C-alpha positions in Angstrom: 100.2 115.0 105.0 101.1 118.5 104.3 97.5 119.4 104.9 97.7 117.8 108.4 100.8 119.9 109.2 99.2 123.1 108.0 96.0 122.3 109.8 98.0 121.6 113.0 99.8 124.9 112.7 96.6 126.8 111.9 95.1 125.4 115.1 98.1 126.4 117.1 98.0 130.0 115.7 94.3 130.4 116.3 94.8 130.1 120.0 94.8 133.7 121.4 97.7 133.1 123.8 99.9 131.4 121.3 99.8 134.0 118.6 98.6 137.1 120.3 100.7 140.1 119.1 100.2 142.1 122.3 101.6 139.5 124.5 105.3 138.6 124.5 106.1 135.0 124.0 107.4 133.0 126.9 110.6 131.3 125.5 111.3 127.7 126.6 113.6 125.8 124.3 112.7 122.6 126.1 109.1 122.8 125.0 108.3 122.9 121.2 104.5 122.9 120.5 104.8 123.6 116.6 107.4 120.9 116.4 105.1 118.6 118.4 102.2 119.2 116.0 104.4 118.6 113.0 105.8 115.3 114.4 102.2 114.2 115.5 100.9 114.8 112.0 103.8 112.7 110.6 103.1 109.9 113.3 99.4 109.9 112.5 100.2 109.4 108.8 102.7 106.6 109.7 100.3 104.9 112.1 97.6 104.4 109.5 99.1 101.2 108.1 100.5 100.0 111.6 97.3 99.0 113.4 97.1 95.2 113.9 94.3 92.7 114.4 94.5 90.6 117.5 95.9 87.7 115.4 98.4 89.8 113.7 99.6 91.2 117.0 100.0 87.7 118.5 101.9 86.5 115.4 104.3 89.6 115.3 104.8 89.3 119.1 106.2 85.8 118.7 108.9 87.0 116.1 112.5 87.2 117.4 113.3 90.6 118.8 109.8 91.9 119.0 109.1 94.0 122.1 105.6 94.4 123.6 105.5 97.8 125.3 103.0 98.7 127.9 103.0 102.4 128.7 100.5 102.3 131.5 101.4 103.1 135.1 103.4 100.5 136.9 100.4 99.8 139.2 98.1 99.1 136.3 100.8 97.0 134.6 101.4 95.0 137.7 97.7 94.3 138.0 97.3 92.9 134.6 99.3 93.1 131.4 99.9 91.1 128.1 102.2 88.3 128.9 105.9 89.2 127.9 105.2 92.9 127.8 107.8 95.3 129.3 106.6 98.4 131.2 107.8 101.9 130.5 105.2 104.2 132.0 104.3 107.1 129.7 105.3 109.8 132.2 108.7 108.0 132.5 109.5 108.1 128.7 112.5 110.3 128.6 115.7 110.5 126.6 117.5 108.4 129.2 114.8 105.8 129.7 114.2 105.2 126.0 117.9 104.8 125.4 118.2 102.3 128.2 114.9 100.4 127.8 114.7 100.5 123.9 118.3 101.0 122.7 117.6 99.6 119.2 115.6 102.1 117.1 115.0 99.4 114.5 113.4 97.0 117.1 109.8 96.1 116.4 107.7 97.6 119.0 104.1 96.5 119.7 102.0 98.7 121.7 98.6 98.5 123.5 96.8 100.5 126.0 93.6 100.8 128.4 91.3 101.4 125.4 92.2 98.1 123.8 90.5 96.1 126.7 87.1 95.8 128.4 86.1 93.3 131.2 88.9 94.5 133.6 88.2 98.2 134.3 90.5 98.3 137.4 93.5 97.3 135.3 92.4 98.8 132.1 90.3 101.9 132.9 88.8 103.6 129.9 90.2 106.9 128.7 88.5 109.3 126.4 89.1 108.2 122.8 91.1 111.4 121.9 93.2 110.8 125.0 93.9 107.2 124.3 97.3 106.2 125.6 98.0 104.4 122.3 98.1 107.8 120.5 100.4 109.5 122.9 102.8 106.5 123.1 102.9 106.2 119.3 103.7 109.9 118.8 106.3 109.7 121.6 108.1 106.7 120.1 108.0 108.2 116.7 109.4 111.4 118.2 112.3 109.5 119.6 113.1 108.1 116.1 111.4 104.7 116.1 109.6 103.8 113.0 109.1 100.0 113.4 106.0 100.6 115.7 102.8 98.7 115.6 99.6 99.1 117.6 97.0 96.7 118.7 93.8 98.0 116.9 90.5 96.3 118.2 88.7 96.7 121.5 88.9 93.2 123.1 87.3 91.5 126.2 90.1 90.3 128.4 88.0 87.3 129.2 87.7 86.1 125.7 90.8 87.5 124.0 93.3 85.1 122.4 96.2 87.1 124.1 97.7 85.7 127.3 97.7 88.0 130.3 99.8 88.1 133.4 99.9 90.0 136.6 98.6 90.0 140.2 95.0 89.8 138.9 95.6 86.5 137.3 
């Protein structure tokens, strides 16, 4: 993991704007790129053993207290989502919204995103693999102190998936 952190910092410092000695740094204590890269590397390591098969996701979603979190836009969520999922759109993940929506940092949180499903491109439009919402959501939740996070792993067809869906499209 230390290698990931060092690599992340090396990448940050290789950017001319970030490390240029001739240019003064613009200070903003509300934005911390080096801290983000460190926490992202930690989250990546943590995530490795937290990816679930469809059957594991279904089993864990039925356990008491489990939360299925959909971080897509409210519009896409309303169109089609895993039955029982709550919506907290990624741009709306803030200190206040996390505290009110997910007050228990020990709660089991199951996440999924656009890139877990095919067969419903309007509701689940494909993102670039490196921009998958699962990645951003996992890192954000980890940053807020959650460690009981699990992620749906495979790419599934909504028409043949064992998961139950709900929404306007159904």
